[in-house]
C-alpha positions as CSV (number, residue, x, y, z in Angstrom):
1,X,10.3,280.4,198.5
2,X,8.9,280.6,202.0
3,X,6.6,283.4,203.1
4,X,5.7,284.3,206.6
5,X,2.1,285.5,206.7
6,X,2.9,287.5,209.9
7,X,5.5,289.6,208.0
8,X,4.0,291.4,205.0
9,X,7.3,293.2,204.5
10,X,8.9,289.9,203.5
11,X,6.4,289.5,200.6
12,X,7.2,293.0,199.5
13,X,10.9,292.3,199.6
14,X,10.3,289.2,197.5
15,X,8.2,291.1,195.0
16,X,11.0,293.7,194.7
17,X,13.6,291.1,194.1
18,X,11.5,289.4,191.5
19,X,10.8,292.7,189.8
20,X,14.5,293.5,189.7
21,X,15.3,290.1,188.2
22,X,12.7,290.6,185.5
23,X,14.0,294.1,184.7
24,X,17.5,292.7,184.4
25,X,16.5,289.7,182.3
26,X,17.5,287.2,184.9
27,X,14.0,285.6,184.9
28,X,11.3,285.5,182.2
29,X,7.8,286.9,182.3
30,X,6.2,283.6,182.9
31,X,8.5,282.6,185.8
32,X,8.0,286.1,187.3
33,X,4.3,285.7,187.3
34,X,4.4,282.3,188.8
35,X,6.6,283.4,191.7
36,X,4.8,286.7,192.2
37,X,1.5,284.9,192.5
38,X,3.0,282.4,194.9
39,X,4.2,285.3,197.0
40,X,0.6,286.4,197.5
41,X,0.2,289.2,195.0
42,X,-3.1,289.6,193.1
43,X,-3.4,288.5,189.5
44,X,-4.1,292.1,188.4
45,X,-1.0,293.5,190.1
46,X,1.2,290.7,188.8
47,X,0.0,291.2,185.2
48,X,0.7,295.0,185.5
49,X,4.1,294.5,187.0
50,X,5.0,291.8,184.4
51,X,4.0,294.1,181.5
52,X,5.9,297.1,183.0
53,X,8.9,294.9,183.8
54,X,9.0,293.4,180.3
55,X,8.8,296.8,178.7
56,X,11.6,298.1,181.0
57,X,13.8,295.1,180.2
58,X,13.5,295.8,176.5
59,X,14.3,299.5,177.0
60,X,17.3,298.7,179.2
61,X,18.6,296.2,176.6
62,X,18.2,298.8,173.8
63,X,19.8,301.5,175.8
64,X,22.8,299.3,176.8
65,X,23.4,298.5,173.1
66,X,23.1,302.1,171.9
67,X,25.2,303.7,174.6
68,X,28.0,305.9,173.3
69,X,31.6,305.8,174.5
70,X,31.4,309.4,175.7
71,X,29.1,312.3,175.9
72,X,29.6,316.1,175.8
73,X,27.2,316.8,178.5
74,X,25.2,314.8,181.1
75,X,22.3,316.5,182.7
76,X,21.3,314.9,186.0
77,X,17.8,315.6,187.2
78,X,14.6,316.1,185.4
79,X,13.1,318.8,187.6
80,X,12.7,322.4,186.5
81,X,16.4,323.2,186.6
82,X,17.4,320.1,184.7
83,X,14.8,320.8,182.1
84,X,16.0,324.3,181.6
85,X,19.7,323.2,181.2
86,X,18.8,320.4,178.8
87,X,16.6,322.8,176.8
88,X,19.3,325.4,176.5
89,X,21.9,322.8,175.5
90,X,19.5,321.5,172.8
91,X,18.8,325.0,171.5
92,X,22.4,325.9,171.3
93,X,23.3,323.0,169.2
94,X,26.0,322.0,171.6
């Protein structure tokens, strides 16, 4: 992996790609940390991203296994409108 010190966006792109790979289980935590440190990220940032990424990967795996074939309703959005709609659906027992 080659980094150009004159292009800080390239390091950010690399970190984004590494984080996505960690979230999707394509690379492990240790390899993520090695590559993220090599890209120039600080140890504190790398540890935080690795913890968050590992937790996200576990959640994604669980959600994928527990996904139902179909749903009665799908509420898109978690703003005030989405919260009201989801609340009303939950209250109605639908």
